[in-house]
C-alpha positions as CSV (number, residue, x, y, z in Angstrom):
1,M,-116.7,-135.8,-7.8
2,N,-115.5,-132.9,-9.8
3,V,-117.1,-129.5,-10.7
4,S,-115.5,-126.9,-12.9
5,I,-116.7,-123.4,-13.8
6,D,-115.3,-121.8,-16.9
7,I,-116.5,-118.2,-17.4
8,L,-116.3,-118.0,-21.2
9,S,-117.6,-114.4,-21.2
10,G,-118.7,-112.1,-18.5
11,A,-115.6,-111.9,-16.3
12,G,-113.9,-108.6,-15.9
13,R,-116.4,-106.3,-17.7
14,K,-119.9,-105.7,-18.7
15,T,-120.3,-108.0,-21.7
16,A,-122.1,-111.1,-23.0
17,A,-122.9,-113.8,-20.4
18,A,-121.7,-117.4,-21.1
19,I,-120.6,-119.8,-18.4
20,L,-119.7,-123.4,-18.9
21,V,-120.3,-125.8,-16.0
22,T,-118.7,-129.2,-16.2
23,Y,-119.7,-132.0,-13.7
24,Q,-118.5,-135.6,-13.2
25,A,-120.1,-137.4,-10.3
26,S,-117.4,-140.1,-10.2
27,P,-114.3,-141.1,-12.3
28,H,-116.4,-143.6,-14.3
29,A,-119.6,-141.4,-14.7
30,R,-120.4,-139.5,-17.8
31,T,-119.3,-135.9,-17.8
32,L,-122.2,-133.4,-18.0
33,R,-121.7,-130.0,-19.6
34,F,-124.1,-127.1,-19.1
35,L,-124.0,-123.6,-20.5
36,L,-125.5,-120.8,-18.3
37,D,-126.7,-118.1,-20.6
38,A,-125.7,-117.5,-24.2
39,G,-125.3,-113.8,-24.5
40,G,-124.8,-111.5,-27.5
41,A,-122.7,-108.4,-27.8
42,L,-123.8,-105.2,-26.1
43,E,-122.1,-102.8,-28.5
44,A,-122.9,-102.5,-32.2
45,G,-120.2,-104.1,-34.3
46,E,-118.7,-106.0,-31.4
47,A,-118.3,-109.8,-31.4
48,K,-120.0,-111.7,-28.7
49,G,-116.7,-112.9,-27.5
50,W,-117.3,-116.7,-27.0
51,T,-118.1,-119.8,-29.1
52,Q,-120.5,-122.6,-28.4
53,P,-118.7,-125.4,-26.5
54,D,-118.8,-128.9,-27.9
55,N,-121.0,-131.7,-26.4
56,L,-123.4,-129.5,-24.4
57,D,-126.1,-131.4,-22.5
58,A,-128.2,-128.3,-22.0
59,I,-128.3,-124.5,-22.2
60,F,-130.1,-122.5,-19.5
61,I,-131.2,-118.9,-20.2
62,S,-131.8,-116.7,-17.2
63,H,-133.7,-113.9,-19.0
64,D,-134.4,-112.4,-22.4
65,H,-132.0,-109.5,-22.6
66,Q,-129.5,-109.3,-25.4
67,D,-126.4,-109.9,-23.3
68,H,-127.9,-113.1,-21.9
69,M,-129.7,-114.7,-24.9
70,G,-128.5,-112.8,-28.0
71,G,-126.0,-115.5,-28.9
72,L,-128.7,-118.1,-29.4
73,D,-129.1,-117.5,-33.1
74,G,-126.1,-119.7,-34.0
75,V,-126.7,-122.4,-31.4
76,D,-127.1,-126.0,-32.5
77,S,-130.9,-126.8,-32.6
78,K,-130.2,-130.3,-31.1
79,V,-129.1,-128.9,-27.8
80,P,-132.0,-128.5,-25.3
81,V,-132.5,-124.8,-24.3
82,Y,-134.2,-124.3,-21.0
83,A,-136.1,-121.0,-20.2
84,T,-139.3,-119.9,-18.6
85,L,-142.4,-119.7,-20.9
86,L,-142.3,-115.9,-20.6
87,V,-138.7,-115.8,-21.8
88,Q,-139.2,-118.4,-24.5
89,K,-141.5,-116.0,-26.4
90,Q,-138.4,-113.8,-27.2
91,L,-136.1,-116.6,-28.2
92,P,-135.2,-117.9,-31.8
93,S,-137.8,-120.3,-33.2
94,H,-135.3,-122.9,-34.3
95,L,-134.3,-123.9,-30.8
96,N,-135.1,-127.1,-28.9
97,L,-137.0,-125.3,-26.1
98,Q,-137.7,-126.8,-22.7
99,T,-139.6,-125.1,-19.9
100,L,-138.3,-123.9,-16.6
101,P,-140.7,-122.7,-13.9
102,V,-140.3,-119.2,-12.5
103,C,-140.0,-120.8,-9.1
104,G,-139.5,-124.6,-8.8
105,T,-137.2,-127.5,-9.5
106,T,-136.6,-129.3,-12.9
107,V,-134.6,-132.5,-13.3
108,V,-132.1,-132.2,-16.2
109,E,-129.8,-135.1,-16.9
110,G,-130.5,-136.4,-13.4
111,I,-129.5,-133.0,-11.8
112,D,-132.0,-130.9,-9.8
113,V,-132.1,-127.4,-11.3
114,T,-133.9,-125.0,-9.0
115,T,-135.1,-121.6,-10.3
116,G,-136.4,-118.5,-8.5
117,S,-137.6,-115.0,-9.5
118,A,-134.5,-112.8,-9.9
119,G,-136.1,-109.4,-9.5
120,H,-134.7,-108.1,-12.8
121,S,-137.1,-108.7,-15.7
122,F,-140.3,-110.4,-16.8
123,G,-139.9,-114.1,-16.4
124,G,-136.3,-113.8,-15.5
125,V,-134.8,-116.3,-13.0
126,W,-131.7,-117.3,-11.1
127,L,-130.4,-120.9,-11.4
128,H,-129.2,-123.3,-8.7
129,L,-127.6,-126.6,-9.8
130,N,-127.6,-129.4,-7.2
131,I,-124.1,-130.6,-8.0
132,G,-121.2,-130.8,-5.6
133,K,-122.2,-128.5,-2.7
134,G,-124.3,-126.4,-5.0
135,V,-123.6,-124.0,-7.9
136,F,-125.7,-120.8,-7.9
137,Y,-125.9,-118.4,-10.9
138,S,-127.8,-115.2,-10.3
139,G,-128.2,-114.1,-13.9
140,D,-129.0,-110.4,-13.6
141,F,-130.7,-109.7,-10.2
142,S,-132.1,-107.0,-8.0
143,L,-133.5,-106.9,-4.5
144,E,-135.1,-103.5,-4.9
145,S,-137.7,-104.0,-7.7
146,T,-141.3,-103.2,-6.9
147,L,-142.5,-105.1,-9.9
148,Y,-140.4,-108.3,-10.0
149,P,-139.8,-110.2,-6.7
150,F,-136.6,-111.8,-5.7
151,T,-136.8,-115.4,-4.2
152,M,-134.0,-116.3,-1.9
153,P,-132.1,-119.4,-3.2
154,P,-130.7,-122.5,-1.6
155,K,-127.2,-122.4,-0.2
156,A,-124.3,-123.0,-2.6
157,S,-120.6,-123.6,-2.4
158,I,-120.0,-121.7,-5.7
159,A,-121.7,-118.3,-6.4
160,L,-121.7,-116.7,-9.8
161,L,-123.1,-113.2,-9.1
162,D,-124.2,-110.3,-11.2
163,A,-122.0,-107.4,-10.1
164,S,-122.8,-105.0,-12.9
165,Y,-122.7,-102.0,-10.6
166,G,-119.5,-103.0,-8.9
167,L,-119.5,-101.7,-5.3
168,Y,-121.9,-98.9,-6.0
169,D,-124.4,-98.6,-3.1
170,N,-127.0,-95.9,-3.8
171,S,-130.6,-97.0,-3.4
172,L,-133.3,-97.0,-6.0
173,E,-135.2,-94.4,-3.9
174,Q,-132.3,-92.0,-4.5
175,C,-132.5,-92.7,-8.2
176,K,-136.2,-92.0,-8.2
177,S,-135.7,-88.6,-6.4
178,A,-133.2,-87.6,-9.2
179,L,-135.6,-88.6,-12.0
180,V,-138.4,-86.5,-10.5
181,N,-136.4,-83.4,-11.1
182,F,-136.5,-83.9,-14.9
183,L,-140.3,-83.7,-14.9
184,D,-140.0,-79.9,-14.7
185,D,-138.1,-79.7,-18.0
186,E,-140.1,-78.0,-20.8
187,R,-139.4,-80.9,-23.1
188,A,-140.9,-84.4,-22.9
189,L,-138.7,-87.0,-21.3
190,L,-137.6,-89.8,-23.8
191,M,-136.5,-92.8,-21.8
192,P,-135.1,-95.7,-23.9
193,V,-135.7,-98.8,-21.7
194,P,-135.5,-102.6,-21.8
195,Q,-139.0,-103.5,-22.9
196,S,-139.4,-106.5,-20.6
197,G,-137.4,-105.0,-17.8
198,R,-137.8,-101.5,-16.2
199,A,-140.3,-100.0,-18.7
200,L,-143.5,-101.1,-16.9
201,E,-141.8,-100.7,-13.5
202,I,-141.1,-97.0,-14.2
203,A,-144.7,-96.5,-15.4
204,C,-146.1,-98.1,-12.2
205,W,-143.8,-95.8,-10.1
206,L,-145.1,-92.7,-11.9
207,T,-148.7,-93.8,-11.4
208,S,-148.0,-94.5,-7.7
209,F,-147.6,-90.7,-7.0
210,G,-150.4,-89.6,-9.3
211,F,-148.4,-88.8,-12.5
212,D,-150.3,-90.3,-15.4
213,D,-148.9,-88.4,-18.4
214,W,-146.7,-91.3,-19.6
215,T,-146.8,-93.7,-22.5
216,L,-145.3,-97.2,-23.1
217,G,-144.0,-98.3,-26.5
218,D,-146.0,-100.9,-28.3
219,D,-143.3,-103.5,-27.8
220,C,-143.1,-102.9,-24.0
221,L,-144.5,-105.3,-21.4
222,S,-148.2,-104.3,-20.9
223,P,-150.0,-104.3,-17.5
224,E,-152.3,-107.0,-18.9
225,S,-149.5,-109.3,-19.7
226,A,-147.9,-108.7,-16.3
227,L,-151.1,-109.6,-14.5
228,S,-151.5,-112.8,-16.6
229,A,-148.1,-114.0,-15.5
230,P,-147.5,-116.7,-12.8
231,I,-148.2,-115.1,-9.4
232,E,-144.7,-115.7,-8.2
233,G,-143.3,-113.6,-11.1
234,I,-144.9,-110.2,-10.1
235,C,-144.8,-108.5,-6.7
236,T,-148.1,-108.6,-4.9
237,E,-147.9,-105.0,-3.8
238,V,-147.9,-103.6,-7.3
239,R,-150.9,-105.6,-8.6
240,P,-153.5,-102.9,-7.6
241,I,-151.6,-100.4,-9.7
242,L,-151.4,-102.8,-12.6
243,E,-155.1,-103.3,-12.4
244,R,-155.7,-99.5,-12.6
245,I,-153.7,-98.9,-15.7
246,K,-154.5,-100.4,-19.0
247,R,-152.6,-100.6,-22.3
248,Q,-153.2,-97.4,-24.2
249,P,-152.1,-96.6,-27.8
250,F,-148.5,-95.3,-27.9
251,N,-148.6,-91.5,-27.5
252,P,-145.4,-89.7,-28.5
253,N,-147.0,-86.5,-27.1
254,A,-146.9,-87.7,-23.5
255,K,-144.6,-86.0,-21.0
256,V,-142.7,-89.2,-20.3
257,V,-142.1,-91.6,-23.2
258,L,-140.9,-95.1,-22.3
259,C,-140.0,-97.1,-25.3
260,G,-137.5,-99.5,-26.8
261,D,-134.9,-100.3,-27.4
262,P,-132.7,-99.5,-24.4
263,D,-129.8,-98.5,-26.5
264,G,-131.8,-96.2,-28.7
265,M,-130.6,-98.0,-31.8
266,S,-133.9,-99.3,-33.0
267,G,-137.7,-99.1,-32.4
268,E,-139.5,-95.9,-31.4
269,A,-136.5,-94.7,-29.4
270,E,-134.3,-94.5,-32.5
271,V,-136.9,-92.4,-34.3
272,L,-137.7,-90.0,-31.4
273,L,-134.0,-89.4,-30.6
274,Q,-133.8,-87.6,-33.9
275,Q,-136.0,-84.8,-32.4
276,P,-133.8,-83.2,-29.7
277,E,-135.8,-80.0,-29.8
278,R,-138.9,-81.9,-28.6
279,Y,-137.4,-84.7,-26.3
280,L,-134.9,-84.7,-23.5
281,P,-133.2,-88.2,-23.6
282,V,-132.8,-89.7,-20.1
283,Y,-130.9,-93.0,-20.0
284,T,-131.3,-95.2,-16.9
285,G,-129.1,-98.2,-17.8
286,H,-126.1,-99.4,-19.9
287,L,-124.9,-96.6,-22.1
288,P,-123.8,-97.5,-25.7
289,E,-121.1,-95.3,-27.3
290,H,-123.6,-92.8,-28.9
291,A,-125.4,-92.4,-25.6
292,R,-122.1,-91.9,-23.7
293,Q,-121.2,-89.2,-26.2
294,A,-124.6,-87.5,-25.9
295,V,-124.3,-87.4,-22.1
296,S,-120.8,-86.0,-22.2
297,E,-122.0,-83.2,-24.5
298,D,-125.0,-82.5,-22.2
299,K,-127.4,-83.5,-24.9
300,A,-128.8,-86.3,-22.8
301,H,-128.8,-87.3,-19.1
302,F,-128.0,-90.4,-17.2
303,V,-129.9,-91.4,-14.0
304,R,-129.4,-95.0,-13.0
305,W,-132.6,-97.0,-12.2
306,N,-131.3,-99.9,-10.1
307,V,-132.0,-103.2,-11.8
308,H,-128.7,-104.8,-10.6
309,P,-127.5,-105.4,-7.0
310,R,-125.9,-102.8,-4.8
311,K,-122.9,-103.6,-2.6
312,R,-125.2,-104.3,0.3
313,D,-127.3,-106.7,-1.8
314,L,-124.2,-108.6,-2.9
315,K,-123.1,-108.9,0.7
316,R,-126.5,-110.1,1.8
317,L,-126.6,-112.8,-0.9
318,V,-123.0,-114.0,-0.2
319,D,-123.8,-114.3,3.5
320,H,-127.0,-116.2,2.7
321,L,-125.4,-118.6,0.3
322,E,-122.4,-119.3,2.6
323,C,-120.3,-119.9,-0.5
324,D,-116.7,-120.9,-0.6
325,V,-116.1,-119.3,-4.0
326,C,-117.8,-116.1,-5.2
327,S,-117.2,-114.9,-8.7
328,P,-118.5,-111.3,-9.3
329,L,-119.6,-111.0,-13.0
330,F,-119.9,-108.2,-15.5
331,H,-117.6,-105.7,-13.8
332,H,-113.9,-105.0,-13.7
333,M,-112.5,-105.5,-10.2
334,K,-109.6,-103.1,-9.9
335,D,-108.8,-104.0,-6.3
336,L,-109.5,-107.6,-5.3
337,N,-108.7,-106.8,-1.6
338,E,-111.4,-104.0,-1.7
339,W,-113.9,-106.5,-2.9
340,R,-112.9,-109.1,-0.3
341,Q,-113.3,-106.5,2.4
342,A,-116.7,-105.6,1.1
343,L,-118.1,-109.2,0.5
344,G,-115.7,-111.6,2.2
345,P,-112.7,-113.8,1.5
346,S,-114.6,-116.1,-0.9
347,V,-114.3,-113.5,-3.7
348,T,-112.1,-114.4,-6.7
349,A,-111.2,-112.6,-9.9
350,D,-110.3,-115.9,-11.7
351,S,-112.4,-117.0,-14.6
352,Y,-111.8,-120.7,-14.0
353,T,-112.7,-122.6,-10.8
354,E,-112.4,-126.3,-10.1
355,L,-113.6,-128.2,-7.0
356,D,-112.6,-131.8,-6.3
357,Y,-114.8,-133.5,-3.7
358,T,-114.1,-136.6,-1.7
359,E,-116.6,-138.4,0.6
360,L,-115.2,-136.6,3.6
361,D,-114.1,-133.2,2.4
362,Y,-113.0,-131.4,-0.7
363,D,-109.9,-129.6,-2.0
364,L,-110.3,-126.3,-3.7
365,T,-108.3,-125.3,-6.6
366,V,-108.8,-121.9,-8.2
């Protein structure tokens, strides 16, 4: 039995996600080839950095953000593409779409593929492949969201984990405290946000302490849509707030303007960023080049809103999975020993892993 993991894109820095999993149950069995995510470039003018592997049996999409599904435009329409129904709405129409549950198990080419809510975005999931002693791919995940729950996965020998924040360990509560300070600025706060990610979560947080002078872009996830989702996809505790707030027409005169896109390169955010005398831009996630420049010149501010795991979250998941190999993704590991001290000896910086199993034990080659 042989399992190999080839991180085509996503190792060593924040970039498009694309991971090839190859599995052969026995020397005479057919080799299966699965692609985990098919991400597009994060920066304007940048290539996605990977090409579609040949002879794919399936593609699995964890969630609908550009760096995880933006490379699907050029994907062969014959290849089955698996995603939740909520994510499928944002995918190209030419694809051969197949449905994953937010929480449940789907049999694909004879393999049990288990999914669970990843705590990062609307309809977003992690993936567990029941091959070898288990392969777990977190997609993007968070244990702190008050809108999207995180479901603990089965154990796995191989763990491919979102580590976008590196070993950063500040809590979301600390981030919220920093954001509150900006409410006193005389200008309105313009917050470019992922429409299916933190947009509605920030609106719910503002509402939770009695601040109602906010608005959501027309392309953002609405409270009504969130309430109509499968119950396992939305945190129970936030439902009373969602039921109180209803979709209102987009109001650019609100004190807090939450709108897409997160990079400020299109949509309402692009238009409103041209009015610096009226709006104070506050970014809460990945900063494209123009946003980094604005922050460096004090024309905009950055306050992280945690939608990825902290160091303590990575450690908790590694311990839970009891993995033999842990590949942190989407971040440059400057010091491997530091990472191993933080998360354990299973951490590797290699982009290729191969496990050969026998009936009694297995040899590990990295």
